[in-house]
N, C-alpha and C positions, 0 to 999 in steps of 0.2 A: 309333150311340151304344151303349156297352156296358151290361151289366146292372146293374152297380153304380151307375153314373151315373143311369140310369133309376130305380132304387130309391131313391137319395138324393133326387132331385127329388120323387118321389112321397111319400116319408115327410115331407119338409119341408112340402110342400104340405098334406097331411092334418093334420099337427100344428098348422097354423095355424086349422084349423076350431074355432069356439067350442065346440061340443058335445064334440069330442075333447079340447080343453084342459080343460074342466070335469071330464070323466070322469078324465082322467089326473091332474089335481091332487088329485082325491079318492082315487083308488085306486093312483096310480103307485108310491108307496113299497112297497106291498104286492106290486105286480105286477113289481117288479124294479129300480126306481130306487135302492134301497138298495144294490145291488150297486156302483153307480158313484158313489155320494155317501157321504162318510164320516160324515155326521150333520148335525143342524141347528145344532149349537153348536161354538164354538172348543174347548171342553173335548173333545168327542168327536173333533174333527179331530186335536188334539194327541195323543190316545190312539192314534189310527190311525198317526200319524207315529212315535210311540214304538215301535210294533210293527214298523214297517218299519225303523227304525233298529237294532232288536235283530237284524234280519236283514241288517245292513250295507248298507242301502238308504236313500238320501236322499230328500227330498221338496221339493216346492214347494206351498205352501197357496194356495188360491184361494177367496175369498169369492163364491159364485155370485150373479149379478145383473148386468144390463147395461142400456144405454139408459134411464138416468134423464132425467127432463125437468124437473127443478127444482133450483135451487141448494141448497135444504135437503136434498133427497135425495142429492145429490152430496157435499156435506160430510159427511152422515152416513156415506156409504160410505167416504169417506177416513179418517174417524175410526176406522171399523171395521177398515180395513186397518192402521192404526197400532197398534190394539189386538192385532191378529194378531202384529205384530213384537214387541210387549211380551210376548205369550204365548210366542212362540218364545225370546226371551231369558230369560224367567223359568223355562221348563222345560228350556232348554238342549238342545232337539231340533235335529237337523241338518236344517234346512229353510230355504228362501227363501220369497218370495212372488211371486205372479203377479197382474197387475191388468189390467182392460180399461178403455180410456180412455173409452168411453161410460158406464161405471158411474162414473167420475170427473167426469162432466159435460161431456164433449167435445161433445155435441150441444146442450148448453145454452149454453155459452160456451168458446171456446178458452182465454181467460185463467183462468177458473175451473178448468178441467182442469189447466192449467199450474201453478196455485197449489197445487192438491190434490197433484199429483205432486211438487212441490218439498218439500212438508211429509213426504210418505211417504218420499222418497229421503234426506232429511235425517235422519229417524229411523233408517232402515236404515243409513246411513253411520255413525251413532253406535254402532250395534251390530255393525258390521262385517258387514252382511248385503247381500243382492242383491235387486233388484227386476226381474222379468221383465215387459216390456210386451207384452202379447198383441196380435196382429194380428187385426182383425175383417174384415168383408166388404170387397170391393174399393172400395166407395164411400168407405171410411175410410182407405185407404192412404196417399194423399197427405198428409192432415192429420196422420196418426199419425207419418209420417217426419218431418214439419216440427217437430212437438212433440218427437220423439225428439232431433232435431239440436239443438234449443235447450236441452234438459235436459243433453245431453252436454257442453255448455259449462261446466256447473257440477258435474256428477256423473259419476263413473266406474263406479259400482256398479249399472249397469243394462244391459240388452241387449234387442234386438228379437226378434220371431218373423217368419220369412219363409214363405210358402206356395208349394210347388212347382208347384201347379196353375195359378198365374197366369203369363202370358207375361212380364210386366214384371219378375219378381222378380230375374233375373240382373242386369239393369241397375241396379235399386234397390240391390243389394248392392254393385255396383261404385261407385256414386255415393257410397255411405256410407264405403267403404274402412275405415280404421282406427277410424272412429267406431263400427263395429259389430264389435268384436273377439270378442264372445261372442254367437252367434246360436242360437236354437232353430229347427231346421228341421221343418216339418210338411208334410203334403200339402195340407191345406185341407179345411174341412168345411161351408162355406156353399154355397148354390145360386147358381152364377155362369153367366152365358151364355157360349157359345162364342166370342163376341167378345173376351172377356177372359181365358178360362181353357182349358186343354187339356180337350177332351172325352174323350179316351182315358186310361184308367188307365196303359197302357204309357207314354204320353208324360209323364204326371205322374211316374211312377216314375223314368223315365229322367232327367228334369229334376231330381228330387230327388238322385239319385246325383251328377249333374254339380255341383250347387250345393255339396253337402257336400265333394266333392273340391277344388273351387276354393277353398273357405274353408280347408280344411286345408292345402292347397298354400301358402297365404299365411301360414301359421304361426299362424292364429287358432284360437279355441276353438269347437268345434261340439257343440251339444246335439242329438243324433240322436233325434227324437221320432217313433217309429213302433213298430207291432206286426208289421210286415211282415217275415217271415223272410228273404225275398229281399234286401231293403234292408239288414237287419242283417248278413247274410252278406257282401253286397257291401262294406259299410263295414269289417268285420273283415278281409276280404281286402286291402282297399286300405291300412288302416293297418299291416297286417303287412308287406306288400310295400314300402311307403314308409317303414318304420321310424318311423311317427308314435308319439310316446309316449303312454301311456294317460292322462296328465294333460292332454292336449290335447283330449279329447273325452269325452262321456258318452252313455249311452243313457237316453231318457226314454220312459216309458209311462204309461198312465192307470190311476188307481185302480180296481181291480176287473177289469181285463182281463189276461189272460195272466200271472197271478201266478207260475206255474211257470217261465215263460221269464224273467221278471224275476230270479228267484232264481238260475237257471242262470247268467245273465250276471254277477251279483254274485259268485257263487261261483267264477267264472273269473277273477275279479280286476278286472273292468270296473266303472267307476263307473256306477251306476244311479240315477236320480232318478224318483220317482213323482209325477204331477200329482194332488194330493189336493184335490178340491172339497167344499165343505160350505156349509150355509145353507138358507134356506127357499125361495130363488128357484132351484130346481133344474130346472124344466121345460124351458127353452130348451137347457140344457146336455144334459139327457137325450135330447131329440130329435135333437140334433146326434150324439150317440153312436150312436144307432140308424141315422141317416142315413150316418154315416162308415162304418159296418160293418153293413150290413143283416142280417147273420147274428144280430146281437144281438137283432133283433126276434123271432126264434124263441124266445129266452130268455124274452122277456116273455110271448109267447103261451103257452108251457108253463106259466108261473106262473099265467096267467089261468085256463086250463082245469083246473088243479089245485086251484083254489079250492073 
C-alpha cells in the first residue's frame, strides 16, 4: 500500500472523530479552509467566479453539503441550487453548477431526489446552462447511474462524473455509451476497500489516462479534472498526436489549488474550469481535499502554528 493511500485513509479516519470535528468547525476557516472554499454566501462565490472569468477561466459552482436525511432539507437544498442558477443568470458569469445526489435527498427517497433534479435541470435548461451530477462513494454508484439514465430521457444538459480508482468504471462508461457524452474524470477521494478500488496510485493513474482516451476516441467531451502534471501532460500529448480539437475537452481544477498552473493552461488557449465550492457545510469537503492530497495538510499545520 503506497504512502498516499495510507495517508488518505488516516486523514479520513481522524476527520470522523467528534473532537477533531468540533475543533475543525471552530477554527478551520482560520487554519486554511478558506483557501479551498470561496465563502459562505452565493454573493461571495459569484465574486470569486467573476475574478476567474476576468482571467479567462470558467467555473462550476457547488453548494457544499451532502447526505441530508429529511425531505425538508432536500427540498431546501434544491431550492438553493436553483437560486445559484438564478444568480449565474443575473450576473452573467461563465459558470455551471455541480450537485451531489445525497444532498438532493437520494438517501431519503429516490423519487424525491429525481423530482428535485428535474426541477434543477428544467431551470438550467431555461437558462441554457449545464448541471454536473457528482459521483459519491461506491455504495451510491448504481443508484446514481440509474437516476442519471432516467434524467437523460428528458434532459441533455447534464453529465456524470467517473472515478478512475474504481475497477468498474470502464464498464460503466461502456454501458452508458452516448448517454454520457460529457464526462468529468476524477481519480476519486473516498476511502474505498481494495475489493472495489485500485490500491496503487500508479494503477489509478493508468486507468485515468485509459478512460480519458477511450472517451475522446469515441468523439465525446472530456472534462479532465486533475492537478497531476503527469496526467495533464499525457492528455496534452494525446490530443496533439490524435488531432483532438480543443473544443472537445477541458481541464478542471479545484478552487485554491495550483492557481498558477490553471492560469498557464488558460493562457495556452485551453479551456479551464474551476470547481468553486461555497457554503456553511464545508467540513466534509475540506477533509476530502486533505485526504486527496496529503501535502495540503502541511499547509493547515503551518497556519496552526503561525497563530
